[in-house]
C-alpha positions in Angstrom: -10.5 -34.4 -19.1 -10.0 -30.7 -19.9 -6.8 -29.1 -20.7 -5.8 -26.5 -18.2 -2.9 -24.2 -18.6 0.2 -25.4 -16.7 1.5 -22.9 -14.2 5.2 -22.8 -14.1 6.5 -21.1 -10.9 8.9 -18.2 -11.3 11.9 -18.7 -9.0 14.2 -15.8 -8.2 16.8 -14.9 -5.6 16.3 -11.6 -3.7 19.2 -10.4 -1.5 20.4 -14.0 -1.3 17.1 -15.5 -0.4 15.2 -17.7 -2.8 11.5 -16.9 -3.6 9.0 -18.6 -5.8 5.8 -17.2 -7.2 3.0 -19.1 -8.9 2.3 -16.3 -11.4 4.3 -13.7 -13.3 5.3 -10.8 -11.0 6.9 -7.4 -11.6 9.6 -5.7 -9.5 6.9 -3.3 -8.2 4.7 -6.3 -7.1 7.8 -8.0 -5.6 8.6 -5.0 -3.5 5.0 -4.8 -2.3 4.9 -8.6 -1.4 8.1 -8.3 0.5 6.9 -5.1 2.3 9.8 -3.0 0.9 9.7 0.6 -0.1 9.6 1.8 -3.7 11.4 5.0 -3.0 15.0 5.5 -1.8 16.1 2.2 -3.2 18.0 0.8 -6.2 17.4 -2.6 -7.8 20.1 -4.7 -9.5 19.4 -7.7 -11.6 22.3 -10.1 -12.2 24.7 -7.5 -11.1 23.4 -4.6 -13.3 21.2 -1.7 -12.3 17.6 -2.4 -13.3 16.1 1.0 -14.3 12.9 2.1 -12.5 11.3 2.5 -15.9 11.4 -1.3 -16.3 10.0 -2.2 -12.8 6.5 -2.8 -14.3 7.8 -5.6 -16.6 7.6 -9.3 -15.5 10.5 -10.8 -13.6 12.2 -13.7 -15.4 12.9 -17.0 -13.9 16.4 -17.3 -12.3 17.1 -13.6 -11.8 19.5 -12.7 -9.0 17.9 -9.5 -7.6 19.6 -7.2 -5.1 17.6 -4.5 -3.5 19.8 -1.7 -2.1 18.7 1.1 0.2 20.4 4.5 0.3 22.1 5.1 3.6 23.2 8.6 4.8 26.7 9.1 6.2 29.9 7.7 5.3 
């Protein structure tokens, strides 16, 4: 029997909906998988703005992610 690496799913909540991924994923990859734009949006993680400069880093298990789009008008 060979030892194979154990894959631990990464579970996160995006805009109130649970998602699970088999491998590590970044915010940019998440947006792509969910068919969401990368421009004209803001991302918050656990209630705090997640800077665009960190969108290429892996998402951590249990994050509460909110993806907000800019809307014109008031």
